[in-house]
C-alpha positions in Angstrom: 20.8 10.6 -27.1 18.3 10.7 -24.2 19.5 9.8 -20.8 17.6 9.6 -17.5 18.2 8.4 -13.9 15.8 5.6 -13.2 14.9 6.5 -9.6 13.8 10.0 -10.8 11.3 8.3 -13.2 9.4 6.6 -10.5 5.9 8.2 -10.2 6.0 9.9 -13.6 2.8 9.6 -15.6 2.9 7.3 -18.7 1.0 8.8 -21.6 -0.2 7.6 -25.0 0.7 9.5 -28.2 -2.5 11.7 -27.8 -1.8 12.5 -24.2 -4.1 9.9 -22.8 -3.0 8.7 -19.4 -2.1 5.0 -19.1 -0.5 4.8 -15.6 2.6 5.7 -13.6 6.2 4.4 -13.7 7.1 2.1 -10.8 10.4 0.5 -11.9 12.6 -0.4 -14.8 13.5 -3.9 -15.9 16.9 -4.8 -17.3 18.6 -8.0 -18.4 21.2 -9.7 -16.2 24.7 -8.6 -17.3 27.9 -10.5 -16.8 31.2 -8.6 -16.8 31.7 -5.0 -17.9 29.2 -4.9 -20.7 26.3 -2.5 -19.8 23.0 -4.3 -19.4 20.1 -3.6 -21.7 16.9 -2.0 -20.3 14.0 -4.2 -21.4 11.1 -2.1 -20.3 9.2 -0.3 -17.6 7.0 -1.6 -14.9 3.9 0.6 -15.0 1.1 0.8 -12.4 -2.2 0.9 -14.2 -5.3 1.8 -12.1 -4.9 1.3 -8.4 -3.1 -2.0 -8.2 -2.2 -3.7 -11.6 1.5 -3.6 -12.6 2.2 -4.2 -16.3 5.3 -4.4 -18.5 5.8 -1.9 -21.2 8.8 -2.6 -23.6 11.3 0.2 -24.0 10.9 0.1 -27.8 7.4 1.6 -27.3 8.9 4.6 -25.4 9.2 7.7 -27.7 10.1 10.3 -25.1 11.2 10.7 -21.5 11.3 14.1 -19.8 10.8 15.6 -16.3 7.0 15.6 -16.7 6.1 12.3 -18.3 7.0 9.2 -20.3 5.3 9.1 -23.7 4.6 5.9 -25.6 4.3 5.4 -29.4 0.9 3.8 -28.9 -1.8 3.8 -26.3 -2.4 0.1 -26.8 -0.6 -1.9 -24.0 -0.7 -5.5 -22.8 -2.6 -5.5 -19.5 -1.3 -8.9 -18.4 0.1 -8.5 -14.9 3.9 -8.1 -14.8 5.8 -11.2 -13.7 9.6 -11.0 -13.3 11.6 -13.5 -15.2 14.8 -15.3 -13.9 17.1 -13.4 -16.3 15.7 -10.0 -15.3 16.7 -7.4 -12.6 14.4 -4.7 -11.2 16.5 -1.5 -11.1 14.7 0.2 -8.1 13.7 -3.1 -6.4 17.1 -4.8 -6.6 19.9 -2.5 -7.8 19.4 0.6 -5.7 21.3 0.6 -2.4 23.3 -2.5 -3.4 26.9 -2.8 -2.2 29.4 -2.6 -5.0 33.2 -2.2 -5.5 34.8 0.7 -7.4 37.3 -1.0 -9.6 40.0 1.6 -10.0 40.8 1.9 -6.3 39.1 -1.1 -4.9 36.7 0.8 -2.6 33.3 -0.2 -1.2 30.3 1.9 -2.4 26.5 1.9 -2.4 24.4 2.5 -5.4 22.3 5.7 -5.2 20.8 5.7 -8.8 21.3 4.2 -12.2 21.5 6.1 -15.5 20.0 4.6 -18.6 20.8 6.0 -22.0 19.1 5.7 -25.4 21.4 4.3 -28.1 21.4 4.9 -31.9 20.3 1.2 -32.2 17.1 2.2 -30.3 18.2 0.1 -27.3 18.3 1.6 -23.9 21.4 0.6 -21.9 22.4 1.1 -18.2 25.6 3.1 -19.0 26.5 4.8 -15.7 25.9 4.2 -12.0 25.7 6.9 -9.3 27.4 5.6 -6.2 28.5 6.8 -2.7 31.8 5.4 -1.5 31.7 4.0 2.0 34.7 5.4 3.8 36.3 4.6 7.2 35.6 1.6 9.4 32.1 3.0 10.3 31.1 2.9 6.6 30.4 6.7 6.4 29.2 7.6 2.9 31.1 10.0 0.8 29.8 12.3 -2.0 27.9 10.9 -5.0 30.0 9.9 -8.0 28.6 9.0 -11.4 30.8 6.2 -12.8 30.7 4.2 -16.0 29.1 0.7 -15.7 32.5 -0.9 -16.3 34.0 1.1 -13.3 32.1 -0.9 -10.7 31.8 -4.6 -9.9 29.5 -6.8 -7.8 26.1 -5.5 -9.1 24.1 -8.6 -9.8 20.9 -10.4 -8.8 22.6 -11.4 -5.5 20.7 -9.8 -2.7 23.7 -9.9 -0.3 24.7 -6.4 0.9 21.7 -4.7 -0.6 20.4 -1.8 1.6 17.0 -0.2 1.6 17.5 3.6 1.9 16.9 4.5 -1.7 13.9 2.1 -1.9 12.4 3.6 1.2 12.8 7.0 -0.2 11.0 5.8 -3.3 8.1 4.6 -1.1 7.8 7.9 0.8 5.1 9.4 -1.4 3.3 6.1 -2.3 0.0 5.0 -0.8 0.2 2.1 1.6 -1.8 -0.1 -0.8 0.8 0.6 -3.6 3.7 -0.1 -1.2 2.1 -3.4 -0.2 1.7 -4.4 -3.8 5.3 -3.5 -4.6 6.5 -5.5 -1.6 4.9 -8.6 -2.9 7.1 -8.5 -6.0 10.3 -8.2 -3.9 12.4 -11.2 -2.7 11.6 -12.2 0.9 14.9 -10.8 2.3 14.2 -7.5 0.6 10.7 -7.3 2.1 12.1 -7.9 5.5 14.7 -5.2 5.0 11.9 -2.7 4.0 9.9 -3.8 7.1 12.9 -3.1 9.3 13.3 0.4 7.8 9.7 1.5 8.0 8.3 3.3 11.1 5.7 1.4 13.2 2.8 3.5 12.0 3.8 3.3 8.3 4.4 -0.5 8.6 1.0 -0.9 10.2 -0.7 0.9 7.3 1.2 -1.4 4.8 0.4 -4.6 6.8 -3.3 -3.7 6.6 -3.1 -3.9 2.8 -1.2 -7.2 2.5 -2.7 -10.7 2.1 -2.8 -12.8 5.3 0.2 -15.0 4.5 2.5 -12.0 3.8 1.2 -10.3 7.0 2.1 -13.3 9.1 5.5 -13.6 7.4 6.4 -9.9 8.1 5.0 -10.0 11.7 7.0 -13.2 12.5 10.2 -11.5 11.1 9.9 -8.7 13.7 10.8 -9.1 17.3 7.7 -9.9 19.4 8.1 -6.5 21.1 8.1 -4.6 17.8 5.3 -6.8 16.4 3.1 -5.8 19.4 4.0 -2.1 18.8 3.0 -2.4 15.2 -0.3 -4.2 16.1 -1.1 -1.2 18.4 -0.7 1.1 15.4 -3.1 -0.9 13.3 -6.9 -0.4 13.2 -8.3 -2.7 15.9 -10.4 -4.6 13.3 -7.4 -5.2 11.1 -5.3 -6.3 14.0 -8.0 -8.7 15.1 -8.2 -10.2 11.6 -4.4 -10.7 11.6 -4.3 -12.2 15.1 -7.2 -14.5 14.3 -5.1 -16.2 11.6 -2.3 -16.9 14.1 -2.0 -19.9 16.4 -3.7 -19.2 19.7 -0.5 -19.2 21.8 1.2 -16.8 19.4 -1.8 -14.5 19.3 -2.1 -14.4 23.1 1.6 -13.6 23.5 1.3 -10.6 21.2 -1.9 -9.4 22.9 -0.2 -9.7 26.3 2.6 -7.4 25.1 0.2 -4.7 23.8 -0.9 -1.9 26.0 -4.2 -2.9 27.8 -6.1 0.1 26.3 -5.0 -1.1 22.8 -5.5 -4.8 23.3 -8.9 -4.6 24.9 -10.9 -3.6 21.8 -9.0 -6.2 19.8 -9.9 -8.9 22.3 -13.6 -7.8 22.1 -13.5 -8.1 18.3 -11.9 -11.6 18.5 -14.9 -12.7 20.6 -17.2 -12.4 17.6 -17.3 -14.7 14.6 -15.4 -13.2 11.7 -18.4 -13.3 9.4 -20.7 -11.3 11.6 -21.2 -7.6 12.1 -19.3 -7.8 15.4 -16.3 -9.5 13.6 -16.4 -7.0 10.7 -16.9 -3.7 12.7 -14.4 -1.2 13.9 -14.7 -0.2 17.6 -13.5 3.4 16.9 -16.2 5.3 15.0 -16.8 9.0 15.5 -18.9 9.2 18.7 -20.2 12.4 20.3 -22.4 13.4 23.2 -25.8 15.1 22.4 -24.5 18.5 23.6 -21.8 18.6 20.9 -22.1 21.3 18.2 -22.2 20.8 14.4 -18.9 22.5 14.3 -17.4 20.0 16.7 -18.8 17.1 14.6 -17.3 18.6 11.4 -13.9 18.9 13.0 -14.0 15.1 13.8 -15.1 14.4 10.2 -12.2 16.4 8.8 -9.6 14.3 10.7 -7.3 12.9 8.0 -6.8 9.8 10.0 -10.5 8.9 9.7 -11.3 6.8 6.6 -13.9 8.3 4.2 -16.4 5.6 5.0 -16.2 6.2 8.8 -16.3 10.0 8.2 -19.6 9.6 6.4 -21.5 9.2 9.7 -21.3 10.6 13.3 -22.9 8.6 16.2 -24.5 10.3 19.2 -24.6 8.5 22.5 -24.9 9.1 26.2 -21.6 9.0 28.2 -19.2 7.1 28.0 -18.4 7.8 24.4 -15.8 5.0 24.1 -17.3 1.7 22.8 -19.3 0.1 24.3 -20.9 3.5 24.8 -23.8 4.7 26.9 -27.3 4.6 25.5 -27.2 5.0 21.7 -29.4 8.0 20.6 -29.0 8.1 16.8 -26.7 9.2 14.0 -26.0 12.2 11.8 -24.9 11.9 8.2 -22.0 14.1 7.3 -24.0 15.6 4.4 -26.6 16.7 6.9 -23.8 18.4 9.0 -22.8 20.5 6.0 -26.3 21.9 5.7 -26.7 23.0 9.3 -25.5 26.1 11.3 -22.2 25.4 13.0 -23.5 26.5 16.4 -26.5 24.1 16.4 -26.4 20.9 18.4 -26.1 17.5 16.9 -28.9 16.4 19.1 -31.3 18.5 17.0 -30.5 16.8 13.7 -30.4 13.1 14.8 -31.5 10.3 12.5 -33.0 8.0 15.2 -35.1 5.9 12.7 -32.3 4.2 10.9 -32.5 0.5 11.3 -29.8 -0.9 13.5 -27.5 -3.9 13.1 -26.9 -6.3 15.9 -23.3 -7.7 16.5 -24.5 -11.2 15.5 -25.9 -10.1 12.1 -24.5 -12.2 9.3 -22.3 -11.0 6.4 -25.3 -11.5 4.1 -27.6 -9.4 6.4 -25.0 -6.6 6.6 -24.6 -6.6 2.8 -28.4 -6.3 2.3 -28.5 -3.5 4.9 -26.0 -1.4 3.0 -27.8 -2.1 -0.3 -31.2 -1.3 1.2 -30.2 2.1 2.8 -27.5 3.2 0.3 -25.0 3.6 3.1 -21.2 3.2 3.4 -21.3 3.0 7.3 -23.7 1.7 9.8 -24.0 1.4 13.6 -23.7 -1.9 15.4 -25.9 -1.9 18.6 -26.0 -4.6 21.3 -29.2 -5.8 23.0 -28.8 -3.2 25.8 -28.9 -0.4 23.3 -25.1 0.4 23.4 -23.1 1.3 20.4 -20.3 -1.3 20.2 -18.9 -0.3 16.8 -19.5 0.6 13.2 -19.4 -1.5 10.0 -18.1 0.1 6.9 -18.6 -0.9 3.3 -14.8 -1.6 2.8 -15.0 -4.1 5.7 -17.8 -5.9 3.9 -15.9 -5.9 0.6 -12.8 -7.3 2.2 -14.9 -10.4 3.3 -16.9 -10.7 0.1 -13.9 -10.9 -2.1 -11.8 -14.1 -2.4 -9.2 -14.6 0.3 -6.3 -14.1 -2.1 -7.8 -11.0 -3.8 -4.8 -8.8 -2.7 -2.4 -11.2 -4.5 -4.5 -11.1 -7.7 -5.8 -7.5 -7.6 -7.4 -7.3 -11.0 -9.1 -9.8 -13.3 -7.4 -10.5 -16.6 -8.9 -8.2 -19.2 -11.3 -9.8 -21.7 -9.7 -10.4 -25.1 -10.8 -7.9 -27.8 -13.3 -9.1 -30.4 -10.8 -8.5 -33.2 -7.1 -9.1 -32.4 -5.1 -5.9 -32.7 -2.3 -5.7 -35.3 1.1 -6.6 -33.8 3.1 -3.6 -32.4 6.8 -3.4 -33.2 8.9 -3.9 -30.0 6.2 -5.8 -28.1 8.6 -8.7 -27.5 10.3 -8.8 -24.1 13.2 -11.0 -25.4 
């Protein structure tokens, strides 16, 4: 009989019978269990593409090993996963939960859950890995793997549920994937995760959440920590978030931020949200004309710079912080790769590229990118100073519906001929 710890499955590729990749495991879903009877594992939550989470019944799983989960068929239902009232997410709701070890009535915390394949073809949660909490300070003892019936208190109730195992699961995930996973957790669980994330990591995740979830998490934090997290966000994302808050609340948070962090955010808030000034980031790559190609490439290689911003370097007279001195031109990153490292950026400037004014509308900015096949463009004020750069991802964020993060993918079109029913497709 196959047996596997669920937390170790997270991130494994899910393959079809011919080895075709379908997605990655994100969680397991089991039925609510009452009493000592082990709960049945109903299926897996699988991330398909960049954002869509779907449900795959366990009866379609033919093999689970350290490298992958293999299905009996490559045909899956692409409807977005929605948790039902009689279901529990193993990673999202069981891990880190507080339980009691029955035989000596001790408190413990769930570290992992073992599911086991039965002769009946069902998968059951048969054993639970726990750490006992010892002493008045709740120090954790060594991990014990106990039968399901040897513990009590593991249910849908959120009370006493910690976050350590869930946070460790999130460590290697992209911020956008963490944000999508958070939206499927209960509110209290989301707040626990926010409390456990560092300011910079939480800032990255907030940037990927819909406005309503951003505001909920920000209001959960103390005002001092909320200001610290806003300082870690990109200024344009922080400005978008603050613009959705009541004026007094926004001003309080801006007042708690460091002046050098709040000043660019205040500048962005002075522009209408659907203009180049409201869309732009005030922190593009800006160099003086005496900089070398090698220096420019070093800035482009910075992993903290988004691919869109890294596609273009702007050259200006001092100062190089926006609003800069006189704007001279730009250099495309592809051009940098074709030049000698010791040459100056001033010798390869594109000074003819049409400029965008901060009052340019969203429609004008969209046509600008389409016309010149760019992913980044300079925003220049009337005095000829670079005040920021607009990137194509900023434009897409404003072109998509406001709730696009909550509904990341359209429902797939139905096939012309309905497929034959697949055994085990039911979730009952």
